[in-house]
C-alpha positions as protocol buffer text, in pm:
chain_id: "A"
residue {
  index: 1
  type: MET
  ca { x: 871 y: -409 z: -3131 }
}
residue {
  index: 2
  type: VAL
  ca { x: 1195 y: -279 z: -3284 }
}
residue {
  index: 3
  type: ASN
  ca { x: 1005 y: -158 z: -3590 }
}
residue {
  index: 4
  type: LEU
  ca { x: 746 y: 11 z: -3368 }
}
residue {
  index: 5
  type: ILE
  ca { x: 1018 y: 199 z: -3178 }
}
residue {
  index: 6
  type: ARG
  ca { x: 1190 y: 294 z: -3506 }
}
residue {
  index: 7
  type: ASN
  ca { x: 863 y: 417 z: -3656 }
}
residue {
  index: 8
  type: ASN
  ca { x: 787 y: 623 z: -3346 }
}
residue {
  index: 9
  type: ARG
  ca { x: 1128 y: 784 z: -3369 }
}
residue {
  index: 10
  type: ILE
  ca { x: 1071 y: 867 z: -3734 }
}
residue {
  index: 11
  type: MET
  ca { x: 728 y: 1016 z: -3653 }
}
residue {
  index: 12
  type: SER
  ca { x: 865 y: 1222 z: -3366 }
}
residue {
  index: 13
  type: THR
  ca { x: 1145 y: 1357 z: -3590 }
}
residue {
  index: 14
  type: LYS
  ca { x: 959 y: 1420 z: -3915 }
}
residue {
  index: 15
  type: TYR
  ca { x: 610 y: 1491 z: -3783 }
}
residue {
  index: 16
  type: PRO
  ca { x: 651 y: 1625 z: -3427 }
}
residue {
  index: 17
  type: LEU
  ca { x: 304 y: 1781 z: -3408 }
}
residue {
  index: 18
  type: LEU
  ca { x: 134 y: 1466 z: -3533 }
}
residue {
  index: 19
  type: PHE
  ca { x: 339 y: 1256 z: -3292 }
}
residue {
  index: 20
  type: PHE
  ca { x: 240 y: 1484 z: -3003 }
}
residue {
  index: 21
  type: PHE
  ca { x: -131 y: 1451 z: -3078 }
}
residue {
  index: 22
  type: PHE
  ca { x: -100 y: 1074 z: -3128 }
}
residue {
  index: 23
  type: THR
  ca { x: 71 y: 1015 z: -2791 }
}
residue {
  index: 24
  type: THR
  ca { x: -158 y: 1261 z: -2613 }
}
residue {
  index: 25
  type: CYS
  ca { x: -469 y: 1082 z: -2741 }
}
residue {
  index: 26
  type: LEU
  ca { x: -316 y: 746 z: -2652 }
}
residue {
  index: 27
  type: TYR
  ca { x: -255 y: 839 z: -2289 }
}
residue {
  index: 28
  type: ALA
  ca { x: -585 y: 1025 z: -2264 }
}
residue {
  index: 29
  type: GLN
  ca { x: -758 y: 690 z: -2306 }
}
residue {
  index: 30
  type: TYR
  ca { x: -640 y: 594 z: -1956 }
}
residue {
  index: 31
  type: ASN
  ca { x: -707 y: 913 z: -1760 }
}
residue {
  index: 32
  type: TYR
  ca { x: -878 y: 722 z: -1478 }
}
residue {
  index: 33
  type: GLU
  ca { x: -608 y: 464 z: -1407 }
}
residue {
  index: 34
  type: PRO
  ca { x: -400 y: 493 z: -1086 }
}
residue {
  index: 35
  type: SER
  ca { x: -124 y: 749 z: -1140 }
}
residue {
  index: 36
  type: PRO
  ca { x: 124 y: 952 z: -934 }
}
residue {
  index: 37
  type: GLU
  ca { x: -137 y: 1228 z: -910 }
}
residue {
  index: 38
  type: HIS
  ca { x: -422 y: 986 z: -829 }
}
residue {
  index: 39
  type: PRO
  ca { x: -263 y: 676 z: -672 }
}
residue {
  index: 40
  type: PHE
  ca { x: -598 y: 500 z: -627 }
}
residue {
  index: 41
  type: GLY
  ca { x: -740 y: 593 z: -966 }
}
residue {
  index: 42
  type: LEU
  ca { x: -1061 y: 778 z: -1049 }
}
residue {
  index: 43
  type: PRO
  ca { x: -1417 y: 669 z: -1138 }
}
residue {
  index: 44
  type: ASN
  ca { x: -1481 y: 676 z: -1510 }
}
residue {
  index: 45
  type: PRO
  ca { x: -1781 y: 899 z: -1594 }
}
residue {
  index: 46
  type: ASN
  ca { x: -1884 y: 639 z: -1853 }
}
residue {
  index: 47
  type: ALA
  ca { x: -1903 y: 362 z: -1591 }
}
residue {
  index: 48
  type: PRO
  ca { x: -2235 y: 271 z: -1428 }
}
residue {
  index: 49
  type: GLN
  ca { x: -2308 y: 525 z: -1156 }
}
residue {
  index: 50
  type: GLN
  ca { x: -2299 y: 241 z: -900 }
}
residue {
  index: 51
  type: VAL
  ca { x: -1919 y: 240 z: -932 }
}
residue {
  index: 52
  type: LEU
  ca { x: -1944 y: 527 z: -683 }
}
residue {
  index: 53
  type: ASP
  ca { x: -2091 y: 292 z: -420 }
}
residue {
  index: 54
  type: PHE
  ca { x: -1735 y: 214 z: -310 }
}
residue {
  index: 55
  type: ALA
  ca { x: -1609 y: 574 z: -345 }
}
residue {
  index: 56
  type: PRO
  ca { x: -1578 y: 635 z: 34 }
}
residue {
  index: 57
  type: LEU
  ca { x: -1368 y: 317 z: 63 }
}
residue {
  index: 58
  type: ILE
  ca { x: -1119 y: 413 z: -209 }
}
residue {
  index: 59
  type: GLY
  ca { x: -777 y: 453 z: -53 }
}
residue {
  index: 60
  type: GLU
  ca { x: -601 y: 280 z: 234 }
}
residue {
  index: 61
  type: CYS
  ca { x: -756 y: 178 z: 564 }
}
residue {
  index: 62
  type: GLU
  ca { x: -611 y: 38 z: 885 }
}
residue {
  index: 63
  type: CYS
  ca { x: -835 y: -241 z: 1009 }
}
residue {
  index: 64
  type: THR
  ca { x: -881 y: -495 z: 1286 }
}
residue {
  index: 65
  type: SER
  ca { x: -999 y: -840 z: 1179 }
}
residue {
  index: 66
  type: LEU
  ca { x: -1176 y: -1077 z: 1419 }
}
residue {
  index: 67
  type: ARG
  ca { x: -1267 y: -1433 z: 1314 }
}
residue {
  index: 68
  type: ARG
  ca { x: -1457 y: -1710 z: 1488 }
}
residue {
  index: 69
  type: ARG
  ca { x: -1267 y: -2028 z: 1569 }
}
residue {
  index: 70
  type: ALA
  ca { x: -1394 y: -2381 z: 1502 }
}
residue {
  index: 71
  type: ASP
  ca { x: -1490 y: -2409 z: 1873 }
}
residue {
  index: 72
  type: GLN
  ca { x: -1714 y: -2102 z: 1820 }
}
residue {
  index: 73
  type: SER
  ca { x: -1499 y: -1870 z: 2031 }
}
residue {
  index: 74
  type: TRP
  ca { x: -1351 y: -1554 z: 1879 }
}
residue {
  index: 75
  type: ALA
  ca { x: -981 y: -1552 z: 1795 }
}
residue {
  index: 76
  type: ASP
  ca { x: -747 y: -1269 z: 1886 }
}
residue {
  index: 77
  type: PRO
  ca { x: -778 y: -964 z: 1659 }
}
residue {
  index: 78
  type: VAL
  ca { x: -543 y: -936 z: 1363 }
}
residue {
  index: 79
  type: ASP
  ca { x: -423 y: -602 z: 1227 }
}
residue {
  index: 80
  type: MET
  ca { x: -453 y: -553 z: 853 }
}
residue {
  index: 81
  type: ILE
  ca { x: -430 y: -297 z: 575 }
}
residue {
  index: 82
  type: TRP
  ca { x: -722 y: -279 z: 331 }
}
residue {
  index: 83
  type: ARG
  ca { x: -668 y: -88 z: 5 }
}
residue {
  index: 84
  type: PHE
  ca { x: -930 y: -4 z: -257 }
}
residue {
  index: 85
  type: LYS
  ca { x: -860 y: 144 z: -599 }
}
residue {
  index: 86
  type: TYR
  ca { x: -1030 y: 197 z: -933 }
}
residue {
  index: 87
  type: ILE
  ca { x: -909 y: -29 z: -1216 }
}
residue {
  index: 88
  type: MET
  ca { x: -982 y: -88 z: -1585 }
}
residue {
  index: 89
  type: ASN
  ca { x: -958 y: 286 z: -1641 }
}
residue {
  index: 90
  type: GLY
  ca { x: -1212 y: 361 z: -1371 }
}
residue {
  index: 91
  type: MET
  ca { x: -1474 y: 107 z: -1477 }
}
residue {
  index: 92
  type: ALA
  ca { x: -1437 y: -129 z: -1177 }
}
residue {
  index: 93
  type: VAL
  ca { x: -1289 y: -157 z: -828 }
}
residue {
  index: 94
  type: GLN
  ca { x: -1010 y: -377 z: -697 }
}
residue {
  index: 95
  type: ASP
  ca { x: -912 y: -426 z: -335 }
}
residue {
  index: 96
  type: GLU
  ca { x: -648 y: -613 z: -137 }
}
residue {
  index: 97
  type: THR
  ca { x: -602 y: -697 z: 229 }
}
residue {
  index: 98
  type: LEU
  ca { x: -259 y: -740 z: 387 }
}
residue {
  index: 99
  type: LYS
  ca { x: -278 y: -907 z: 727 }
}
residue {
  index: 100
  type: SER
  ca { x: -14 y: -909 z: 997 }
}
residue {
  index: 101
  type: ASP
  ca { x: -49 y: -1288 z: 1028 }
}
residue {
  index: 102
  type: GLY
  ca { x: 74 y: -1332 z: 669 }
}
residue {
  index: 103
  type: SER
  ca { x: -262 y: -1418 z: 511 }
}
residue {
  index: 104
  type: HIS
  ca { x: -356 y: -1187 z: 226 }
}
residue {
  index: 105
  type: ALA
  ca { x: -653 y: -1158 z: -7 }
}
residue {
  index: 106
  type: GLY
  ca { x: -819 y: -944 z: -269 }
}
residue {
  index: 107
  type: SER
  ca { x: -1112 y: -912 z: -505 }
}
residue {
  index: 108
  type: ILE
  ca { x: -1232 y: -760 z: -831 }
}
residue {
  index: 109
  type: ARG
  ca { x: -1560 y: -570 z: -793 }
}
residue {
  index: 110
  type: GLN
  ca { x: -1758 y: -503 z: -1110 }
}
residue {
  index: 111
  type: TYR
  ca { x: -2111 y: -369 z: -1146 }
}
residue {
  index: 112
  type: ILE
  ca { x: -2294 y: -524 z: -1442 }
}
residue {
  index: 113
  type: ALA
  ca { x: -2574 y: -294 z: -1552 }
}
residue {
  index: 114
  type: ASP
  ca { x: -2766 y: -567 z: -1738 }
}
residue {
  index: 115
  type: SER
  ca { x: -2793 y: -765 z: -1415 }
}
residue {
  index: 116
  type: THR
  ca { x: -2833 y: -451 z: -1200 }
}
residue {
  index: 117
  type: ARG
  ca { x: -2597 y: -584 z: -937 }
}
residue {
  index: 118
  type: TRP
  ca { x: -2239 y: -607 z: -819 }
}
residue {
  index: 119
  type: TYR
  ca { x: -2030 y: -919 z: -885 }
}
residue {
  index: 120
  type: VAL
  ca { x: -1728 y: -968 z: -661 }
}
residue {
  index: 121
  type: HIS
  ca { x: -1461 y: -1226 z: -748 }
}
residue {
  index: 122
  type: TYR
  ca { x: -1254 y: -1317 z: -443 }
}
residue {
  index: 123
  type: TYR
  ca { x: -904 y: -1467 z: -417 }
}
residue {
  index: 124
  type: ASN
  ca { x: -652 y: -1524 z: -138 }
}
residue {
  index: 125
  type: SER
  ca { x: -294 y: -1631 z: -81 }
}
residue {
  index: 126
  type: GLY
  ca { x: -380 y: -1922 z: 149 }
}
residue {
  index: 127
  type: SER
  ca { x: -591 y: -2126 z: -92 }
}
residue {
  index: 128
  type: PRO
  ca { x: -547 y: -2025 z: -458 }
}
residue {
  index: 129
  type: ALA
  ca { x: -840 y: -2139 z: -672 }
}
residue {
  index: 130
  type: ILE
  ca { x: -882 y: -2218 z: -1042 }
}
residue {
  index: 131
  type: ARG
  ca { x: -1232 y: -2073 z: -1030 }
}
residue {
  index: 132
  type: LEU
  ca { x: -1282 y: -1772 z: -808 }
}
residue {
  index: 133
  type: PRO
  ca { x: -1581 y: -1767 z: -572 }
}
residue {
  index: 134
  type: VAL
  ca { x: -1831 y: -1496 z: -657 }
}
residue {
  index: 135
  type: TRP
  ca { x: -2050 y: -1280 z: -433 }
}
residue {
  index: 136
  type: GLU
  ca { x: -2328 y: -1069 z: -575 }
}
residue {
  index: 137
  type: GLY
  ca { x: -2553 y: -798 z: -442 }
}
residue {
  index: 138
  type: ASN
  ca { x: -2623 y: -426 z: -416 }
}
residue {
  index: 139
  type: LYS
  ca { x: -2624 y: -116 z: -202 }
}
residue {
  index: 140
  type: ASN
  ca { x: -2945 y: -101 z: 1 }
}
residue {
  index: 141
  type: ALA
  ca { x: -3166 y: 190 z: 110 }
}
residue {
  index: 142
  type: GLU
  ca { x: -2975 y: 222 z: 439 }
}
residue {
  index: 143
  type: GLY
  ca { x: -2650 y: 282 z: 250 }
}
residue {
  index: 144
  type: SER
  ca { x: -2496 y: -58 z: 326 }
}
residue {
  index: 145
  type: ILE
  ca { x: -2347 y: -276 z: 53 }
}
residue {
  index: 146
  type: VAL
  ca { x: -2478 y: -633 z: 95 }
}
residue {
  index: 147
  type: LEU
  ca { x: -2340 y: -929 z: -101 }
}
residue {
  index: 148
  type: TYR
  ca { x: -2443 y: -1297 z: -101 }
}
residue {
  index: 149
  type: ARG
  ca { x: -2300 y: -1632 z: -202 }
}
residue {
  index: 150
  type: GLU
  ca { x: -2470 y: -1970 z: -159 }
}
residue {
  index: 151
  type: GLN
  ca { x: -2313 y: -2178 z: 117 }
}
residue {
  index: 152
  type: THR
  ca { x: -2424 y: -2491 z: 301 }
}
residue {
  index: 153
  type: ALA
  ca { x: -2384 y: -2490 z: 680 }
}
residue {
  index: 154
  type: PRO
  ca { x: -2179 y: -2768 z: 851 }
}
residue {
  index: 155
  type: ASN
  ca { x: -2507 y: -2935 z: 955 }
}
residue {
  index: 156
  type: GLY
  ca { x: -2624 y: -2951 z: 593 }
}
residue {
  index: 157
  type: MET
  ca { x: -2872 y: -2661 z: 610 }
}
residue {
  index: 158
  type: GLU
  ca { x: -2893 y: -2461 z: 288 }
}
residue {
  index: 159
  type: GLY
  ca { x: -2818 y: -2094 z: 315 }
}
residue {
  index: 160
  type: THR
  ca { x: -2585 y: -1817 z: 205 }
}
residue {
  index: 161
  type: TYR
  ca { x: -2279 y: -1638 z: 329 }
}
residue {
  index: 162
  type: ARG
  ca { x: -2367 y: -1270 z: 359 }
}
residue {
  index: 163
  type: ILE
  ca { x: -2114 y: -989 z: 353 }
}
residue {
  index: 164
  type: THR
  ca { x: -2217 y: -641 z: 466 }
}
residue {
  index: 165
  type: PHE
  ca { x: -2027 y: -314 z: 439 }
}
residue {
  index: 166
  type: SER
  ca { x: -2198 y: -75 z: 682 }
}
residue {
  index: 167
  type: ASP
  ca { x: -2147 y: 258 z: 854 }
}
residue {
  index: 168
  type: ILE
  ca { x: -1966 y: 369 z: 539 }
}
residue {
  index: 169
  type: LYS
  ca { x: -1807 y: 711 z: 586 }
}
residue {
  index: 170
  type: ALA
  ca { x: -1510 y: 906 z: 457 }
}
residue {
  index: 171
  type: THR
  ca { x: -1333 y: 810 z: 781 }
}
residue {
  index: 172
  type: GLY
  ca { x: -1387 y: 434 z: 757 }
}
residue {
  index: 173
  type: PHE
  ca { x: -1641 y: 150 z: 757 }
}
residue {
  index: 174
  type: LYS
  ca { x: -1748 y: -175 z: 920 }
}
residue {
  index: 175
  type: TRP
  ca { x: -1753 y: -517 z: 755 }
}
residue {
  index: 176
  type: LEU
  ca { x: -1943 y: -825 z: 869 }
}
residue {
  index: 177
  type: GLY
  ca { x: -1942 y: -1180 z: 736 }
}
residue {
  index: 178
  type: GLU
  ca { x: -2219 y: -1413 z: 850 }
}
residue {
  index: 179
  type: TRP
  ca { x: -2394 y: -1733 z: 749 }
}
residue {
  index: 180
  type: VAL
  ca { x: -2770 y: -1688 z: 708 }
}
residue {
  index: 181
  type: SER
  ca { x: -3049 y: -1932 z: 634 }
}
residue {
  index: 182
  type: LYS
  ca { x: -3247 y: -1901 z: 312 }
}
residue {
  index: 183
  type: ASP
  ca { x: -3528 y: -1711 z: 488 }
}
residue {
  index: 184
  type: GLU
  ca { x: -3269 y: -1515 z: 693 }
}
residue {
  index: 185
  type: THR
  ca { x: -3430 y: -1615 z: 1022 }
}
residue {
  index: 186
  type: ILE
  ca { x: -3104 y: -1777 z: 1134 }
}
residue {
  index: 187
  type: VAL
  ca { x: -2798 y: -1553 z: 1136 }
}
residue {
  index: 188
  type: PHE
  ca { x: -2453 y: -1666 z: 1254 }
}
residue {
  index: 189
  type: PRO
  ca { x: -2168 y: -1411 z: 1236 }
}
residue {
  index: 190
  type: THR
  ca { x: -1822 y: -1557 z: 1174 }
}
residue {
  index: 191
  type: TRP
  ca { x: -1603 y: -1259 z: 1082 }
}
residue {
  index: 192
  type: LYS
  ca { x: -1591 y: -892 z: 1182 }
}
residue {
  index: 193
  type: ILE
  ca { x: -1366 y: -616 z: 1049 }
}
residue {
  index: 194
  type: ASN
  ca { x: -1352 y: -253 z: 1161 }
}
residue {
  index: 195
  type: CYS
  ca { x: -1164 y: -6 z: 943 }
}
residue {
  index: 196
  type: SER
  ca { x: -1054 y: 355 z: 964 }
}
residue {
  index: 197
  type: LYS
  ca { x: -896 y: 558 z: 685 }
}
residue {
  index: 198
  type: ALA
  ca { x: -520 y: 554 z: 733 }
}
residue {
  index: 199
  type: ALA
  ca { x: -443 y: 856 z: 519 }
}
residue {
  index: 200
  type: THR
  ca { x: -576 y: 1102 z: 270 }
}
residue {
  index: 201
  type: ARG
  ca { x: -464 y: 1097 z: -91 }
}
residue {
  index: 202
  type: GLU
  ca { x: -222 y: 1378 z: -5 }
}
residue {
  index: 203
  type: ASP
  ca { x: -75 y: 1179 z: 285 }
}
residue {
  index: 204
  type: TYR
  ca { x: -32 y: 880 z: 57 }
}
residue {
  index: 205
  type: LEU
  ca { x: 163 y: 1090 z: -194 }
}
residue {
  index: 206
  type: GLU
  ca { x: 380 y: 1235 z: 84 }
}
residue {
  index: 207
  type: LYS
  ca { x: 444 y: 885 z: 217 }
}
residue {
  index: 208
  type: GLN
  ca { x: 569 y: 781 z: -127 }
}
residue {
  index: 209
  type: LYS
  ca { x: 808 y: 1078 z: -122 }
}
residue {
  index: 210
  type: ILE
  ca { x: 956 y: 958 z: 209 }
}
residue {
  index: 211
  type: VAL
  ca { x: 987 y: 601 z: 80 }
}
residue {
  index: 212
  type: LYS
  ca { x: 1166 y: 736 z: -227 }
}
residue {
  index: 213
  type: ALA
  ca { x: 1397 y: 944 z: -4 }
}
residue {
  index: 214
  type: THR
  ca { x: 1495 y: 630 z: 192 }
}
residue {
  index: 215
  type: GLN
  ca { x: 1571 y: 452 z: -136 }
}
residue {
  index: 216
  type: HIS
  ca { x: 1791 y: 742 z: -249 }
}
residue {
  index: 217
  type: PHE
  ca { x: 1975 y: 726 z: 85 }
}
residue {
  index: 218
  type: SER
  ca { x: 2050 y: 354 z: 38 }
}
residue {
  index: 219
  type: GLU
  ca { x: 2166 y: 415 z: -319 }
}
residue {
  index: 220
  type: ALA
  ca { x: 2397 y: 696 z: -208 }
}
residue {
  index: 221
  type: TYR
  ca { x: 2543 y: 479 z: 69 }
}
residue {
  index: 222
  type: MET
  ca { x: 2619 y: 197 z: -175 }
}
residue {
  index: 223
  type: ARG
  ca { x: 2794 y: 429 z: -421 }
}
residue {
  index: 224
  type: GLN
  ca { x: 2971 y: 612 z: -135 }
}
residue {
  index: 225
  type: ASP
  ca { x: 2820 y: 948 z: -226 }
}
residue {
  index: 226
  type: TYR
  ca { x: 2870 y: 1109 z: 114 }
}
residue {
  index: 227
  type: ASP
  ca { x: 2756 y: 1453 z: 0 }
}
residue {
  index: 228
  type: ALA
  ca { x: 2420 y: 1305 z: -101 }
}
residue {
  index: 229
  type: ILE
  ca { x: 2400 y: 1130 z: 236 }
}
residue {
  index: 230
  type: ALA
  ca { x: 2468 y: 1455 z: 423 }
}
residue {
  index: 231
  type: ASN
  ca { x: 2209 y: 1639 z: 215 }
}
residue {
  index: 232
  type: ALA
  ca { x: 1949 y: 1378 z: 310 }
}
residue {
  index: 233
  type: TYR
  ca { x: 1947 y: 1550 z: 652 }
}
residue {
  index: 234
  type: THR
  ca { x: 1832 y: 1898 z: 750 }
}
residue {
  index: 235
  type: ALA
  ca { x: 2105 y: 2155 z: 817 }
}
residue {
  index: 236
  type: ASP
  ca { x: 2043 y: 2105 z: 1191 }
}
residue {
  index: 237
  type: GLY
  ca { x: 1996 y: 1730 z: 1158 }
}
residue {
  index: 238
  type: LYS
  ca { x: 2110 y: 1496 z: 1433 }
}
residue {
  index: 239
  type: ILE
  ca { x: 2201 y: 1129 z: 1433 }
}
residue {
  index: 240
  type: PHE
  ca { x: 2217 y: 895 z: 1731 }
}
residue {
  index: 241
  type: PRO
  ca { x: 2458 y: 609 z: 1653 }
}
residue {
  index: 242
  type: ASN
  ca { x: 2480 y: 320 z: 1896 }
}
residue {
  index: 243
  type: ASN
  ca { x: 2739 y: 367 z: 2174 }
}
residue {
  index: 244
  type: ALA
  ca { x: 2822 y: 721 z: 2061 }
}
residue {
  index: 245
  type: ALA
  ca { x: 2737 y: 1080 z: 2143 }
}
residue {
  index: 246
  type: ILE
  ca { x: 2479 y: 1273 z: 1942 }
}
residue {
  index: 247
  type: ILE
  ca { x: 2624 y: 1398 z: 1613 }
}
residue {
  index: 248
  type: GLU
  ca { x: 2482 y: 1726 z: 1476 }
}
residue {
  index: 249
  type: GLY
  ca { x: 2509 y: 1912 z: 1145 }
}
residue {
  index: 250
  type: ARG
  ca { x: 2570 y: 1795 z: 790 }
}
residue {
  index: 251
  type: ALA
  ca { x: 2949 y: 1813 z: 801 }
}
residue {
  index: 252
  type: ALA
  ca { x: 2973 y: 1598 z: 1113 }
}
residue {
  index: 253
  type: ILE
  ca { x: 2705 y: 1358 z: 985 }
}
residue {
  index: 254
  type: LYS
  ca { x: 2894 y: 1321 z: 657 }
}
residue {
  index: 255
  type: SER
  ca { x: 3214 y: 1228 z: 842 }
}
residue {
  index: 256
  type: ARG
  ca { x: 3028 y: 968 z: 1049 }
}
residue {
  index: 257
  type: TRP
  ca { x: 2902 y: 787 z: 739 }
}
residue {
  index: 258
  type: VAL
  ca { x: 3243 y: 764 z: 564 }
}
residue {
  index: 259
  type: LEU
  ca { x: 3349 y: 399 z: 539 }
}
residue {
  index: 260
  type: PRO
  ca { x: 3701 y: 275 z: 617 }
}
residue {
  index: 261
  type: ASP
  ca { x: 3936 y: 258 z: 316 }
}
residue {
  index: 262
  type: GLY
  ca { x: 3876 y: -54 z: 111 }
}
residue {
  index: 263
  type: SER
  ca { x: 3533 y: -123 z: 261 }
}
residue {
  index: 264
  type: LYS
  ca { x: 3213 y: -100 z: 59 }
}
residue {
  index: 265
  type: VAL
  ca { x: 2844 y: -146 z: 128 }
}
residue {
  index: 266
  type: ILE
  ca { x: 2723 y: -370 z: -154 }
}
residue {
  index: 267
  type: HIS
  ca { x: 2364 y: -388 z: -34 }
}
residue {
  index: 268
  type: HIS
  ca { x: 2153 y: -154 z: 177 }
}
residue {
  index: 269
  type: GLU
  ca { x: 1777 y: -153 z: 218 }
}
residue {
  index: 270
  type: ILE
  ca { x: 1542 y: 41 z: 446 }
}
residue {
  index: 271
  type: LEU
  ca { x: 1208 y: -121 z: 530 }
}
residue {
  index: 272
  type: PRO
  ca { x: 959 y: 123 z: 687 }
}
residue {
  index: 273
  type: GLU
  ca { x: 700 y: -31 z: 917 }
}
residue {
  index: 274
  type: GLU
  ca { x: 498 y: 286 z: 967 }
}
residue {
  index: 275
  type: ILE
  ca { x: 504 y: 647 z: 847 }
}
residue {
  index: 276
  type: ARG
  ca { x: 284 y: 908 z: 1017 }
}
residue {
  index: 277
  type: PHE
  ca { x: 246 y: 1281 z: 953 }
}
residue {
  index: 278
  type: VAL
  ca { x: 216 y: 1567 z: 1200 }
}
residue {
  index: 279
  type: GLY
  ca { x: 203 y: 1889 z: 1002 }
}
residue {
  index: 280
  type: ASP
  ca { x: 539 y: 1951 z: 834 }
}
residue {
  index: 281
  type: HIS
  ca { x: 696 y: 1666 z: 1032 }
}
residue {
  index: 282
  type: ALA
  ca { x: 666 y: 1290 z: 1002 }
}
residue {
  index: 283
  type: TYR
  ca { x: 785 y: 998 z: 1207 }
}
residue {
  index: 284
  type: ASP
  ca { x: 901 y: 677 z: 1050 }
}
residue {
  index: 285
  type: TYR
  ca { x: 1019 y: 353 z: 1207 }
}
residue {
  index: 286
  type: GLY
  ca { x: 1118 y: 12 z: 1076 }
}
residue {
  index: 287
  type: TYR
  ca { x: 1415 y: -205 z: 992 }
}
residue {
  index: 288
  type: TYR
  ca { x: 1722 y: -183 z: 773 }
}
residue {
  index: 289
  type: ARG
  ca { x: 1949 y: -452 z: 639 }
}
residue {
  index: 290
  type: GLY
  ca { x: 2249 y: -485 z: 415 }
}
residue {
  index: 291
  type: GLN
  ca { x: 2587 y: -635 z: 343 }
}
residue {
  index: 292
  type: THR
  ca { x: 2939 y: -492 z: 370 }
}
residue {
  index: 293
  type: LYS
  ca { x: 3248 y: -610 z: 186 }
}
residue {
  index: 294
  type: THR
  ca { x: 3565 y: -547 z: 388 }
}
residue {
  index: 295
  type: LYS
  ca { x: 3909 y: -462 z: 252 }
}
residue {
  index: 296
  type: SER
  ca { x: 4004 y: -829 z: 285 }
}
residue {
  index: 297
  type: GLY
  ca { x: 3703 y: -935 z: 78 }
}
residue {
  index: 298
  type: LYS
  ca { x: 3500 y: -1069 z: 369 }
}
residue {
  index: 299
  type: LEU
  ca { x: 3121 y: -1026 z: 339 }
}
residue {
  index: 300
  type: ILE
  ca { x: 2939 y: -916 z: 654 }
}
residue {
  index: 301
  type: ASP
  ca { x: 2560 y: -911 z: 676 }
}
residue {
  index: 302
  type: PHE
  ca { x: 2393 y: -662 z: 907 }
}
residue {
  index: 303
  type: LYS
  ca { x: 2041 y: -581 z: 1021 }
}
residue {
  index: 304
  type: GLY
  ca { x: 1894 y: -324 z: 1255 }
}
residue {
  index: 305
  type: LYS
  ca { x: 1597 y: -112 z: 1358 }
}
residue {
  index: 306
  type: TYR
  ca { x: 1552 y: 263 z: 1335 }
}
residue {
  index: 307
  type: VAL
  ca { x: 1335 y: 564 z: 1412 }
}
residue {
  index: 308
  type: VAL
  ca { x: 1349 y: 880 z: 1199 }
}
residue {
  index: 309
  type: ILE
  ca { x: 1183 y: 1218 z: 1247 }
}
residue {
  index: 310
  type: TRP
  ca { x: 1145 y: 1387 z: 908 }
}
residue {
  index: 311
  type: LYS
  ca { x: 1105 y: 1758 z: 842 }
}
residue {
  index: 312
  type: LYS
  ca { x: 963 y: 1904 z: 521 }
}
residue {
  index: 313
  type: GLU
  ca { x: 1177 y: 2181 z: 372 }
}
residue {
  index: 314
  type: ASN
  ca { x: 1100 y: 2343 z: 35 }
}
residue {
  index: 315
  type: ASP
  ca { x: 867 y: 2053 z: -49 }
}
residue {
  index: 316
  type: LEU
  ca { x: 1144 y: 1800 z: 22 }
}
residue {
  index: 317
  type: TRP
  ca { x: 1144 y: 1555 z: 313 }
}
residue {
  index: 318
  type: LYS
  ca { x: 1474 y: 1550 z: 501 }
}
residue {
  index: 319
  type: MET
  ca { x: 1581 y: 1365 z: 813 }
}
residue {
  index: 320
  type: TYR
  ca { x: 1593 y: 1577 z: 1127 }
}
residue {
  index: 321
  type: LEU
  ca { x: 1650 y: 1306 z: 1389 }
}
residue {
  index: 322
  type: ASP
  ca { x: 1786 y: 962 z: 1303 }
}
residue {
  index: 323
  type: ILE
  ca { x: 1847 y: 687 z: 1558 }
}
residue {
  index: 324
  type: TRP
  ca { x: 1932 y: 325 z: 1489 }
}
residue {
  index: 325
  type: ASN
  ca { x: 2090 y: 15 z: 1640 }
}
residue {
  index: 326
  type: ARG
  ca { x: 2172 y: -336 z: 1530 }
}
residue {
  index: 327
  type: VAL
  ca { x: 1952 y: -641 z: 1570 }
}
residue {
  index: 328
  type: ALA
  ca { x: 2112 y: -979 z: 1632 }
}
residue {
  index: 329
  type: GLU
  ca { x: 2056 y: -1229 z: 1352 }
}
residue {
  index: 330
  type: GLN
  ca { x: 1807 y: -1500 z: 1449 }
}
């Protein structure tokens, strides 16, 4: 590795044009991977055309998951995020589900032209497997993607578990999991998921900008850069500290954030729960946590919740309204 770095430095110094073409060609090999410009990747034009079957699903969706209990009744719905992206430089699709109940899963979806069908390898956080279960199938004439995997029913009847993506649109889709007999005369649904697109690609990129802005705020607070903290707000920004009057304007906000002499925030982290956009404004709520070291050396942990209204100015997201209060440690 050291020699590789040394050789690259020599090439870039002695042969700058050659080095430029070499690095350009190297990165050009991966034009379809997820990137800041295309966070969910792009389909590779050299991939089987069926890779576009999942094109409307690419991105992030907000979903509601409903599963059947062992007593055959339906459990309460569970909120989840379902993300799809192109992988392997646009030759396949990967997805992951993040559920509010703490159970997460994902799959690798690859179309094999020689077999003229999709193969989907599934994995989950609840029961990791040495060998991943595989579903296979295709997109049908109605536009639904239907996948099958052999599965025996509890009563011993042979059949398959069928997964169907239907009503596929740019705005969302429906998903259904059901056990079916071999001749498909018996159908027993066990899982339903309804999804709607949470954001466009542009919204996703803007969301990342806000997340980055919150990280910069935490970093500035820890290094006691009060000018950077003040500049994180709009000129007419307002903060709403607990048990205090509204504080307005960068100068006043800066004074409010100044720590007592000898005190230092050694950890600060902002954890957004949701970020939504309304034109050039966005609202953001979630939790924050951190640790302060007092002048005497005592360490004090803190945690709280917040709501922020952001305003976009000159392509930068800045806080316009910021309210927060502490949460008692459990």
